[in-house]
C-alpha positions as CSV (number, residue, x, y, z in Angstrom):
1,M,-0.1,0.0,0.0
2,D,2.7,2.3,0.7
3,E,4.2,2.0,-2.9
4,L,0.7,2.9,-4.1
5,L,0.4,6.1,-1.9
6,A,3.8,7.2,-3.3
7,T,2.3,7.4,-6.6
8,I,-0.9,9.4,-5.9
9,E,-0.8,12.7,-7.9
10,E,-4.3,13.9,-7.2
11,V,-7.0,13.4,-4.4
12,Q,-10.5,13.9,-4.6
13,E,-13.2,13.4,-2.0
14,G,-17.0,13.4,-2.2
15,G,-20.2,11.3,-1.9
16,K,-21.0,8.0,-3.6
17,H,-21.8,9.3,-7.2
18,L,-18.6,11.2,-7.2
19,A,-16.5,8.2,-5.8
20,N,-18.0,5.7,-8.6
21,W,-17.3,8.6,-11.2
22,Y,-13.6,8.5,-10.2
23,L,-13.4,4.9,-9.8
24,D,-14.7,4.4,-13.3
25,H,-11.8,6.7,-14.5
26,G,-9.1,4.6,-12.8
27,Y,-8.7,6.3,-9.4
28,V,-8.4,4.2,-6.4
29,L,-10.2,4.4,-2.9
30,L,-8.0,5.7,-0.3
31,D,-10.3,6.1,2.8
32,I,-13.9,6.2,3.9
33,Q,-14.6,8.9,6.3
34,S,-17.7,9.5,8.5
35,S,-19.5,12.8,8.2
36,S,-22.5,13.9,10.2
37,Q,-24.6,17.1,10.3
38,A,-27.5,18.4,12.4
39,R,-30.4,19.1,10.1
40,K,-33.9,20.6,10.7
41,A,-36.9,18.8,9.6
42,P,-39.3,20.8,7.6
43,D,-42.8,21.1,8.8
44,V,-42.6,18.6,11.6
45,V,-44.1,19.0,15.0
46,G,-42.2,17.9,18.0
47,R,-38.9,16.5,17.1
48,Q,-37.5,19.2,14.8
49,Y,-33.8,18.3,14.5
50,Y,-32.0,15.1,13.4
51,I,-28.7,13.8,12.5
52,R,-27.6,13.1,9.0
53,K,-24.7,10.8,8.5
54,N,-23.1,10.4,5.1
55,P,-19.7,8.8,4.2
56,I,-17.1,10.8,2.5
57,Y,-15.0,8.8,0.2
58,I,-11.4,9.9,-0.5
59,L,-9.9,8.8,-3.9
60,G,-6.5,9.2,-5.3
61,R,-5.1,9.3,-8.9
62,P,-2.0,7.0,-9.2
63,K,0.8,8.1,-11.5
64,G,-0.2,7.0,-15.1
65,V,-3.8,7.3,-14.9
66,K,-5.3,10.3,-16.8
67,V,-7.0,13.1,-15.1
68,A,-10.7,12.4,-15.2
69,P,-12.9,14.8,-16.8
70,L,-15.3,17.0,-14.7
71,P,-18.2,14.7,-13.5
72,P,-21.7,15.4,-14.8
73,K,-24.2,17.2,-12.8
74,W,-26.5,14.7,-11.1
75,E,-30.0,16.0,-10.7
76,K,-32.8,14.4,-8.5
77,P,-35.7,13.3,-10.5
78,D,-38.9,15.5,-10.1
79,K,-40.8,12.7,-8.6
80,I,-40.2,9.1,-7.7
81,S,-43.3,7.1,-8.9
82,G,-44.1,4.1,-11.0
83,D,-47.0,6.2,-12.4
84,T,-46.9,6.4,-16.4
85,A,-49.6,9.1,-16.4
């Protein structure tokens, strides 16, 4: 592993979509770190705050791997439904 770390020329971090993008372009997974944030639930009576936990993926580009193009913008669908209407 130390030999691989010595060849890392670029480091990126992000969520699962970004991690998969860079893995598809030859980058290697170096670490997964935990992240948590306090969030306020919209329009909820009573318990208004919650903790959101997300992993942060750390990826590196070893020597000899081309720089990945900028990732596309990921957009959430307008609605998630099985309706065809």
